[in-house]
C-alpha positions, 0 to 999 in steps of 0.5 A, spaced: 269 564 304 276 562 305 276 558 299 274 564 294 280 568 297 285 562 296 282 561 289 282 568 287 289 569 289 291 563 285 288 565 279 291 572 279 297 569 281 297 564 274 294 571 270 300 575 272 305 569 271 302 569 264 302 576 263 310 576 265 311 570 260 308 574 254 312 580 256 318 577 257 318 574 249 316 580 246 320 586 246 316 592 243 314 599 245 309 600 251 302 601 249 295 602 253 294 594 251 299 592 256 295 594 261 289 589 259 292 583 264 293 588 270 286 591 269 283 584 268 286 582 275 284 589 278 277 587 276 277 580 278 280 582 285 274 587 285 269 582 284 272 578 290 273 583 294 266 585 293 264 578 295 269 578 301 268 586 304 260 585 305 261 579 310 267 583 313 263 589 314 258 586 317 262 582 322 266 588 324 260 592 324 257 587 329 264 587 333 263 594 333 256 594 336 259 589 341 264 593 343 259 599 344 254 595 348 260 592 353 263 600 354 256 602 356 255 596 360 262 597 363 260 605 364 254 603 368 257 598 372 262 603 374 257 608 376 254 603 380 260 601 383 262 608 385 255 609 388 255 603 392 262 605 394 260 612 396 254 609 400 259 604 404 263 610 405 258 614 408 256 608 413 263 607 415 263 615 416 257 614 421 259 607 424 261 610 430 254 614 431 251 607 429 254 603 434 252 609 440 245 608 437 245 601 437 248 600 444 243 606 447 237 602 443 240 595 446 241 598 453 234 601 453 231 595 451 234 591 456 232 596 462 225 596 459 225 588 458 227 588 466 222 593 468 217 589 464 219 582 467 219 585 474 212 587 474 210 581 471 213 577 476 210 581 481 203 581 478 204 573 478 207 573 485 201 577 487 196 573 483 199 566 486 199 569 493 191 571 493 190 564 490 193 561 495 190 565 501 183 563 497 185 556 496 187 555 504 180 559 506 177 554 502 180 548 505 180 551 512 173 552 511 172 545 508 176 542 514 172 545 519 166 543 516 169 536 516 171 537 524 164 540 526 160 534 522 165 529 526 164 532 532 156 533 532 156 525 529 161 523 536 156 528 540 150 524 538 152 518 538 155 519 545 148 522 547 145 516 544 149 511 548 148 515 554 140 515 553 140 508 552 144 506 558 139 510 562 132 509 564 131 515 567 134 519 561 130 515 556 123 517 560 125 524 560 127 525 553 121 522 551 117 527 555 121 533 553 119 530 545 112 529 547 111 536 550 115 540 544 110 536 539 104 539 543 
């Protein structure tokens, strides 16, 4: 496109020089024919411009559309920014009440947690105490059973030894067993 413009200006310049030279040599009265070279120049210039104007018009229209879309986008971003600003300003205005609310919620949660923890600890202590008492009772009964068994074993063993060592006791024991069998 630049080369077309360059050559058209070069061509028009040459024609203008030729016309100027022709007019310089001839001294005559002005006529309508004197306008033929400027007319040819004008037609050439219109032809060149018709080739150049369409792409330039398209380029300018495209740039115009781009500028419009950028302006619309900027307006939308500006509106969004104002909305965010208003939201943040409202939050800042309510910041003190939010801090009080958060502090109150935190304190109530801490109190509730401490209460729940205390109840859970008491429940655990009660359960552990009950389990320990049950375990102690079971172990006590087991130990008593073991002691009774050991005592009985020693008494029987002592009685056997005593009966084996005494003939009189052996005969009494035999009579007693026989009398109970009858």
